[in-house]
C-alpha positions in Angstrom: 0.0 0.0 0.0 1.3 3.5 -0.9 1.3 6.7 1.0 -1.6 9.1 0.3 -2.9 12.4 1.6 -6.0 13.0 3.6 -8.5 14.7 1.1 -9.8 16.9 4.0 -6.7 18.4 5.5 -3.9 17.3 3.1 -2.0 15.5 5.8 -0.1 12.2 5.0 -2.0 9.0 5.8 -0.3 6.0 7.4 0.4 3.0 5.2 -2.2 0.9 6.9 -4.9 3.6 6.9 -7.6 2.4 4.5 -10.4 4.8 5.7 -9.3 7.7 3.5 -9.1 10.1 6.4 -6.5 10.9 9.0 -7.4 10.3 12.6 -8.1 14.0 13.5 -10.4 14.4 10.5 -12.1 11.1 11.1 -12.9 12.3 14.6 -14.1 15.7 13.5 -16.5 14.1 11.1 -18.2 11.7 13.6 -21.1 14.1 13.8 -21.7 14.3 10.1 -24.9 12.3 10.4 -26.6 15.3 11.9 -25.7 18.1 9.5 -23.6 18.8 6.3 -20.0 19.6 7.0 -18.5 23.1 6.3 -16.5 22.5 3.1 -13.7 24.7 1.7 -14.1 27.0 -1.3 -12.1 24.6 -3.4 -14.8 21.9 -2.9 -17.0 23.6 -5.5 -14.2 23.6 -8.1 -14.3 19.8 -8.3 -15.2 19.0 -11.9 -18.3 16.8 -11.3 -19.8 19.4 -9.0 -19.0 22.3 -11.3 -20.6 20.5 -14.3 -23.7 19.6 -12.3 -24.1 23.3 -11.3 -23.7 24.3 -15.0 -26.5 21.8 -15.8 -28.9 23.6 -13.4 -29.9 20.2 -11.9 -29.8 20.2 -8.1 -30.2 16.5 -7.9 -27.0 16.0 -9.9 -25.3 18.6 -7.7 -26.3 16.5 -4.6 -25.0 13.3 -6.2 -21.7 15.0 -7.1 -21.6 16.4 -3.5 -22.0 12.9 -2.0 -19.2 11.5 -4.2 -16.7 14.3 -3.6 -13.2 13.0 -2.5 -13.5 15.5 0.4 -15.7 12.9 2.2 -13.2 10.1 1.9 -12.8 7.1 -0.4 -16.4 6.1 0.1 -19.2 8.3 -1.0 -21.7 9.7 1.5 -24.6 7.3 1.7 -27.9 8.5 0.2 -29.6 7.8 3.5 -27.2 10.2 5.3 -27.8 13.1 2.9 -31.5 12.4 2.7 -31.6 12.8 6.5 -30.1 16.2 6.2 -32.6 17.2 3.6 -35.6 15.8 5.5 -36.6 13.2 2.9 -36.3 9.5 2.5 -33.5 7.6 0.7 -35.9 6.6 -2.1 -37.0 10.2 -2.5 -33.4 11.4 -2.8 -32.7 8.7 -5.4 -35.6 10.1 -7.5 -34.3 13.7 -7.0 -30.8 12.7 -8.2 -32.0 10.7 -11.2 -35.2 12.4 -12.2 -36.0 15.7 -13.9 -34.7 19.0 -12.5 -36.5 20.5 -9.5 -38.5 23.6 -10.3 -39.9 24.5 -6.9 -37.9 27.5 -5.8 -38.5 27.1 -2.1 -37.1 23.6 -2.1 -34.2 24.6 -4.3 -33.3 27.5 -2.0 -33.7 25.4 1.2 -31.5 22.6 0.1 -28.9 24.9 -1.4 -28.6 26.7 1.9 -28.4 23.4 3.8 -25.5 22.3 1.7 -23.9 25.7 1.8 -23.7 26.1 -2.0 -22.2 29.5 -2.7 -24.9 31.9 -3.9 -22.7 33.0 -6.8 -22.7 29.5 -8.3 -26.5 29.0 -8.2 -28.8 29.7 -11.1 -31.6 31.1 -8.9 -31.7 33.7 -6.1 -31.7 32.7 -2.5 -34.3 34.4 -0.2 -33.0 37.8 1.1 -29.9 37.5 -1.1 -28.6 40.9 -1.9 -27.9 41.9 -5.5 -24.2 42.0 -6.5 -22.2 44.1 -8.8 -18.8 43.3 -10.2 -16.6 46.2 -9.2 -15.4 46.5 -12.8 -18.9 47.6 -13.8 -18.6 50.7 -11.8 -15.2 51.7 -13.2 -14.7 53.7 -16.3 -16.0 56.9 -14.9 -19.2 55.6 -13.3 -18.4 56.2 -9.7 -20.8 55.1 -7.0 -23.1 57.8 -5.7 -22.3 59.1 -2.2 -23.5 56.9 0.5 -24.2 53.9 -1.8 -22.6 50.6 -0.7 -21.2 48.4 -3.5 -23.6 45.5 -3.8 -21.1 42.6 -4.0 -21.5 39.2 -2.5 -18.6 38.8 -0.1 -15.9 36.6 -1.4 -17.7 35.8 -4.6 -17.3 36.9 -8.2 -20.2 35.9 -10.5 -19.5 34.3 -13.8 -22.5 36.0 -15.4 -21.8 39.6 -14.8 -23.8 42.1 -16.8 -21.8 44.8 -18.6 -22.9 48.3 -19.4 -23.5 47.7 -23.1 -26.4 45.4 -22.2 -28.2 48.2 -20.5 -30.9 50.2 -22.3 -29.8 53.6 -23.5 -30.3 56.4 -21.0 -29.9 59.4 -23.3 -27.7 62.4 -22.6 -28.9 63.2 -19.1 -28.1 60.0 -17.3 -26.5 60.7 -13.9 -24.0 58.5 -12.1 -26.7 57.4 -9.7 -28.9 56.4 -12.6 -26.1 54.4 -14.2 -25.5 52.7 -10.8 -29.2 51.9 -10.5 -29.4 50.3 -14.0 -26.3 48.2 -13.1 -27.9 47.2 -9.9 -31.2 46.2 -11.6 -29.4 44.2 -14.3 -27.2 42.5 -11.6 -30.3 41.5 -9.8 -31.5 39.7 -12.9 -28.1 38.1 -13.3 -28.2 36.8 -9.8 -31.4 34.9 -10.8 -29.6 33.5 -13.9 -31.6 35.4 -16.5 -28.9 37.4 -18.3 -28.5 35.0 -21.1 -32.0 36.0 -22.3 -30.6 39.4 -23.0 -27.6 38.2 -25.1 -27.4 37.5 -28.8 -28.1 34.9 -30.0 -30.3 32.8 -27.7 -30.9 29.3 -28.8 -34.5 28.1 -28.8 -34.8 24.8 -26.9 -36.3 21.9 -28.8 -38.3 20.7 -25.8 -39.6 22.7 -22.9 -40.0 21.3 -19.5 -41.0 22.6 -16.1 -37.6 24.0 -15.5 -38.3 26.6 -18.3 -41.6 27.4 -16.7 -39.8 28.0 -13.4 -37.4 30.3 -15.3 -40.2 32.4 -16.5 -41.8 32.6 -13.1 -38.6 33.5 -11.3 -37.9 36.1 -14.0 -41.1 37.9 -13.1 -40.2 37.9 -9.4 -36.8 39.3 -10.2 -38.3 42.0 -12.4 -40.6 43.0 -9.6 -37.7 43.3 -7.1 -35.6 45.2 -9.6 -38.5 47.5 -10.4 -38.9 48.3 -6.7 -35.1 49.1 -6.5 -34.4 50.8 -9.8 -37.7 51.9 -11.4 -39.6 51.0 -14.5 -37.6 53.4 -16.8 -34.6 51.2 -16.5 -36.3 47.9 -16.9 -39.0 48.2 -19.5 -36.9 47.3 -22.5 -35.3 44.4 -20.5 -38.7 43.0 -19.7 -39.9 43.3 -23.3 -36.8 41.6 -24.7 -37.1 38.7 -22.2 -40.8 38.4 -23.1 -39.9 38.2 -26.8 -37.3 35.5 -26.2 -39.5 33.3 -24.0 -42.5 33.7 -26.3 -40.4 32.4 -29.2 -39.6 29.4 -27.1 -43.3 28.7 -26.5 -44.0 29.2 -30.2 -41.3 26.9 -31.6 -40.6 24.2 -29.0 -42.6 21.2 -28.1 -43.9 20.4 -24.6 -46.6 18.3 -22.8 -50.1 19.5 -22.1 -49.2 19.9 -18.4 -46.2 22.0 -19.2 -48.1 23.9 -21.8 -50.8 25.1 -19.3 -48.1 26.1 -16.8 -46.1 27.9 -19.5 -49.1 29.9 -20.7 -49.8 31.1 -17.2 -46.1 32.0 -16.6 -45.9 33.9 -19.9 -49.2 35.7 -19.1 -47.6 36.9 -15.8 -44.5 38.1 -17.7 -46.8 39.9 -20.2 -48.6 41.6 -17.2 -45.2 42.7 -15.7 -44.0 44.0 -19.1 -47.3 46.0 -19.4 -46.9 47.5 -15.9 -43.4 48.6 -16.6 -44.5 50.2 -19.8 -47.3 52.0 -17.9 -45.0 53.3 -15.2 -42.4 54.3 -17.9 -45.1 56.3 -19.5 -45.1 54.1 -22.6 -48.8 53.4 -22.3 -49.4 52.6 -26.0 -47.0 49.6 -25.7 -48.8 48.2 -22.7 -52.2 47.1 -24.1 -51.0 44.4 -26.5 -49.2 42.7 -23.6 -52.4 42.8 -21.5 -54.5 41.5 -24.3 -52.0 38.7 -24.8 -52.1 37.9 -21.0 -55.8 37.6 -21.0 -55.7 35.2 -24.0 -52.9 33.1 -22.4 -54.8 33.0 -19.1 -57.9 31.7 -20.8 -56.0 29.1 -22.7 -54.5 27.8 -19.4 -57.9 28.2 -17.7 -56.2 30.3 -15.0 -58.8 32.8 -13.7 -56.3 34.4 -11.2 -54.0 35.5 -13.9 -56.9 36.7 -16.1 -58.1 38.9 -13.2 -54.6 40.4 -12.8 -54.6 41.3 -16.5 -58.0 42.8 -16.4 -57.1 44.8 -13.3 -54.1 46.3 -15.0 -56.1 46.9 -18.2 -58.6 48.9 -16.2 -55.8 51.0 -14.8 -54.3 51.6 -18.2 -57.4 52.9 -19.9 -59.2 54.7 -17.1 -58.3 58.2 -18.3 -58.7 57.6 -22.1 -61.6 55.0 -22.0 -63.3 55.2 -18.6 -66.4 53.4 -19.8 -64.3 50.4 -20.9 -62.2 50.7 -17.7 -65.5 50.2 -15.7 -66.3 47.1 -17.8 -62.8 45.6 -17.2 -63.1 46.0 -13.5 -66.6 44.6 -13.5 -65.4 41.6 -15.5 -62.6 41.0 -13.0 -65.2 41.1 -10.2 -67.3 38.6 -12.0 -64.4 36.2 -12.8 -63.1 36.4 -9.2 -66.5 35.8 -7.7 -66.3 33.2 -5.0 -62.6 33.4 -4.4 -61.6 37.0 -4.4 -60.0 38.3 -1.2 -61.1 41.6 0.4 -58.0 43.3 -0.8 -58.5 42.3 -4.4 -62.2 43.3 -4.2 -61.1 46.6 -2.7 -58.8 47.2 -5.6 -61.5 46.4 -8.2 -64.0 48.8 -6.6 -61.3 51.5 -6.5 -60.7 51.0 -10.2 -64.4 51.5 -10.8 -64.6 54.5 -8.5 -61.9 56.4 -10.4 -63.4 55.5 -13.8 -66.8 56.9 -12.6 -65.0 60.1 -11.5 -63.4 60.5 -14.9 -67.0 60.1 -16.3 -68.1 62.9 -13.9 -70.5 60.5 -12.3 -70.2 61.6 -8.6 -72.9 59.1 -7.3 -71.2 56.2 -9.0 -67.9 57.3 -7.6 -69.3 57.6 -4.0 -71.0 54.2 -4.3 -67.8 52.4 -5.3 -65.7 54.1 -2.7 -68.1 53.0 0.0 -67.8 49.4 -1.2 -64.0 49.7 -1.3 -63.9 50.9 2.3 -66.1 48.1 3.5 -63.9 45.5 1.8 -60.7 47.1 3.1 -62.0 47.0 6.7 -62.2 43.2 6.4 -58.4 43.1 6.4 -55.8 41.1 4.7 -56.1 37.4 3.8 -53.6 34.5 3.5 -54.7 34.0 -0.1 -53.9 37.6 -1.1 -51.9 37.6 -4.3 -48.6 39.6 -4.4 -49.9 42.3 -6.7 -52.5 43.5 -4.2 -50.1 44.1 -1.3 -50.0 47.8 -2.0 -53.8 48.1 -1.4 -54.1 49.8 2.0 -55.6 53.0 3.5 -53.0 55.2 1.8 -53.9 53.7 -1.6 -57.6 54.2 -0.9 -57.0 57.8 0.0 -54.8 58.3 -3.0 -57.5 57.0 -5.5 -60.1 59.2 -3.7 -57.8 62.2 -4.1 -57.3 61.5 -7.8 -61.0 61.0 -8.3 -61.7 64.4 -6.7 -59.3 66.0 -9.1 -61.1 64.4 -12.0 -64.4 65.7 -10.5 -62.8 69.2 -10.3 -63.0 69.3 -6.5 -59.4 70.2 -5.6 -60.2 71.1 -2.0 -61.3 67.6 -1.3 -58.4 66.2 -3.3 -56.0 68.1 -1.1 -57.6 66.6 2.0 -57.4 63.1 0.8 -53.8 63.4 -0.7 -52.5 65.2 2.4 -53.6 62.3 4.6 -51.1 60.2 2.7 -48.1 62.5 3.2 -49.1 62.8 6.9 -49.1 59.1 7.3 -46.7 57.6 4.8 -46.5 53.9 4.0 -42.7 53.1 4.0 -43.2 49.9 2.0 -44.7 51.7 -1.0 -42.3 54.5 -1.6 -43.1 55.0 -5.3 -46.8 55.4 -4.6 -46.0 57.8 -1.8 -44.0 59.9 -4.2 -46.6 59.8 -6.9 -49.4 60.9 -4.6 -47.2 63.7 -3.2 -46.7 65.0 -6.8 -50.4 64.9 -7.3 -50.9 66.7 -4.0 -48.8 69.6 -5.5 -51.1 69.5 -8.5 -54.2 69.7 -6.3 -52.8 72.6 -4.3 -52.2 74.5 -7.5 -55.8 73.8 -8.8 -57.0 75.0 -5.4 -55.2 78.3 -6.0 -52.4 77.9 -3.4 -49.4 78.5 -5.7 -46.8 78.7 -2.9 -48.0 75.5 -1.3 -47.9 73.7 -4.6 -44.3 74.9 -5.2 -43.2 74.0 -1.7 -44.5 70.4 -2.0 -43.0 70.1 -5.5 -39.6 71.4 -4.3 -39.5 69.0 -1.4 -40.3 65.9 -3.5 -38.1 66.8 -6.5 -35.0 64.9 -5.3 -36.9 61.7 -4.7 -38.7 61.9 -8.0 -35.3 61.9 -9.7 -34.3 58.7 -7.8 -37.3 56.4 -8.4 -37.0 56.4 -12.2 -40.7 56.4 -13.0 -41.5 58.4 -16.1 -45.2 58.4 -15.1 -44.3 60.3 -11.9 -41.7 62.5 -13.7 -44.3 63.6 -16.3 -46.7 64.8 -13.7 -44.0 66.8 -12.0 -43.1 68.3 -15.3 -46.7 69.4 -15.7 -46.6 71.1 -12.3 -43.4 72.9 -13.4 -45.1 74.1 -16.5 -48.0 75.6 -14.6 -45.8 77.2 -11.9 -43.5 78.7 -14.5 -46.4 80.8 -16.0 -45.7 84.5 -15.4 -49.0 85.2 -13.6 -48.2 82.5 -11.0 -44.6 83.6 -10.4 -43.7 83.9 -6.7 -40.4 83.6 -4.9 -41.2 79.9 -3.9 -42.4 79.0 -7.4 -39.3 80.5 -9.0 -37.1 78.5 -6.6 -38.9 75.3 -7.6 -38.7 76.1 -11.4 -35.0 76.9 -11.1 -34.3 73.7 -9.1 -36.3 71.6 -11.5 -34.5 73.0 -14.6 -31.1 72.5 -13.0 -32.0 68.8 -12.0 -33.2 67.8 -15.4 -30.1 69.4 -17.1 -27.7 67.3 -15.1 
């Protein structure tokens, strides 16, 4: 027998040692039946492990993990690893040899148990921060004062997004805006989605549930990036990803089960693309995506997705086609009858209330607002869908304020909108900023020029940060009104000068 080294610590093994471990390492691993060991960084460079990670198949990753030389000459038994994961040996065998897992909660839980580095995964772990390769912020794009570099400690991702993949920002892009677009793209990269943005993208011949999971997780990542960076920076990204995934669905083959799930996932992606277009003030681009979402939802027989699409369509057209907006909200109420939660029903009544206000139907507006208040008083529900989490007292007051503006009752609008700024909702910053800008507009319509200018001046720096063209356009309208010579005051001139300086940067 020849000398060998311990694969765990590198120490020399005695000639008669046939366990594959030195005595100290053998003793240290006696408790391995209870939990996975802490492995060195080089563990994940082992070729079988690296290839399994590249294949995006956690079952194969687990098998390569079990057979790693770090554990000794004998692979870890399936029964031991199954015990760590909380499943049976037979279940682990199916996981290792079956199709890839698509349930994100299980993927994340097992990856954390095995301590797989986040930078090597093809999905985002819960509460995982976005990262940015330091090289992305070089070349003149310094980080804004007070911003932390969003880098995963000790990790360097292999799928970094470079600046040329970002949508064009025009001549007025600031360093902060460049940083934000990098952060948004890096967040998508952490979820493994950046190859959808590269040229060319190969269309798979067959689509499985792993592709459905990709589309679903992409929607989640877009929502998170939208909250951090704003729709202006993400709209083109969402549209491009939608185009790529739609091509997959059109050209590849898949089973009936996968087809239904894929239609629902693509409908969700269409809704997200439409919302980003709405918030980026590219409203004409939004409706085709919502029409597509409704069609896909009906093909998949998924009423929840159909209701989401109808709810967004009602929002999109409430100013230009208030009558049709009413019908969309009514259709959503009808489709969701029997399963709608109070928050969802509240939102649909708010959609109808605002549409009635645009139609100058004060009684219809009051009736729908009363229904919305009654539903909101019933509280949240465990079945609430993610897209209704913004529905709260502040949102109700905001819609009430906008409706009073449409009814040309600015004094009531000021009361409703002021209640939002007096009791802000920290979790819904963009809505808070939007309604603050609309409060400035209401104060102007009420005739209080100085108050309108003061509010606009206070909110100007935040508007520049959230990257919502919808909000920026309303503030631009306030600027135009306050710049009119008859309205000129010291405060209004201060706002106009500050606004002009900000947009010229």
